[in-house]
C-alpha positions in Angstrom: 0.0 0.0 0.0 1.4 3.4 -0.9 0.9 6.5 1.1 -1.2 9.2 -0.5 0.6 12.2 -2.1 0.5 15.6 -0.5 -2.5 16.9 -2.4 -4.6 13.8 -1.7 -3.5 13.9 2.0 -4.8 17.4 2.3 -8.1 16.5 0.7 -8.5 13.6 3.2 -7.6 16.0 6.0 -10.2 18.4 4.7 -13.1 15.9 4.5 -12.3 14.1 7.7 -11.9 17.5 9.4 -15.2 18.7 8.0 -17.0 15.6 9.2 -15.5 15.7 12.7 -16.1 19.4 13.1 -19.6 19.2 11.9 -20.4 16.3 14.2 -19.1 18.2 17.2 -21.1 21.3 16.3 -24.3 19.2 15.7 -24.0 17.3 18.9 -23.5 20.5 20.9 -26.4 22.2 19.0 -28.7 19.2 19.7 -27.8 19.0 23.4 -28.6 22.7 24.0 -31.6 23.1 21.8 -33.3 19.7 22.3 -34.1 19.7 18.6 -35.1 16.0 18.8 -38.3 17.1 20.6 -39.4 18.6 17.2 -37.5 16.1 15.0 -37.2 12.8 16.9 -35.0 11.2 14.2 -32.3 13.9 14.7 -31.1 12.4 18.0 -31.0 8.9 16.5 -29.0 10.1 13.5 -26.4 11.7 15.7 -26.2 8.6 17.8 -25.7 6.5 14.7 -22.9 8.8 13.6 -21.0 8.5 16.9 -19.0 5.4 15.9 -18.2 6.6 12.4 -17.1 9.9 14.0 -14.5 8.0 16.2 -13.4 6.0 13.2 -12.9 9.2 11.1 -11.0 10.7 14.0 -8.7 7.7 14.3 -8.0 7.7 10.6 -7.2 11.4 10.8 -4.8 10.9 13.6 -3.1 7.9 11.9 -2.6 9.9 8.7 -1.3 12.8 10.7 1.3 10.6 12.5 2.4 8.9 9.3 2.8 12.3 7.6 4.9 13.6 10.6 7.0 10.4 10.5 7.7 10.7 6.8 8.3 14.4 6.7 10.1 14.7 10.0 8.2 17.9 10.7 5.5 19.1 13.0 2.0 18.9 11.7 0.1 22.0 10.8 -3.1 20.4 12.1 -3.7 21.2 15.7 -5.8 18.3 17.1 -5.2 19.5 20.7 -7.7 22.3 20.3 -10.3 19.8 19.1 -9.8 17.6 22.1 -10.1 20.7 24.4 -13.4 21.7 22.7 -14.8 18.2 23.4 -13.6 18.2 27.0 -15.1 21.7 27.5 -18.4 20.4 26.0 -18.2 17.4 28.3 -17.7 19.6 31.4 -20.5 22.0 30.5 -23.0 19.3 29.6 -22.2 17.3 32.7 -22.8 20.4 34.9 -26.1 21.0 33.0 -27.2 17.4 33.5 -26.2 17.3 37.1 -27.7 20.6 38.2 -30.6 21.4 36.0 -33.9 19.7 35.4 -34.1 20.6 31.7 -31.1 18.4 30.7 -31.0 14.7 31.3 -28.9 11.6 30.5 -30.0 10.7 27.0 -28.5 9.6 23.6 -26.9 12.9 23.0 -25.3 13.3 26.4 -24.0 9.7 26.0 -22.6 10.7 22.6 -20.9 13.6 24.3 -19.3 11.3 26.9 -18.2 8.7 24.3 -16.9 11.2 21.8 -15.1 13.4 24.4 -13.4 10.4 26.1 -12.8 8.7 22.7 -11.1 11.8 21.3 -9.0 12.1 24.5 -7.9 8.5 24.3 -7.0 8.7 20.6 -5.1 11.9 21.3 -3.2 10.4 24.2 -2.4 7.4 22.1 -0.9 9.6 19.4 1.2 11.4 21.9 2.5 8.2 23.5 3.6 6.9 20.1 6.5 9.1 19.0 7.8 8.0 15.6 
């Protein structure tokens, strides 16, 4: 198997980044707006995307690490900020679930927990493996 060229790699980064960013935004939006009360399928669709999200994130990190290993340089993609955004969302949603009556443990809060901790574990794994 050959590694993708620079142009293809950037296209992959773009599409994987777009999917992961969009998923984060939609999960946060759904949690705070309870859009599923109007559109019940929305919550189920986001729940169904939680595992593909983690897969896309893992592919993104693997490609990033391979690229860093092959070029010997630091990556221009700052995944640390993405992990921080998930952890901030986890903290805020946990406080809301714990201390308000409006928010509850549901599919979306569960997705926040899974995605936040999954992102953190993938990030830690990429930092432990230094090529």
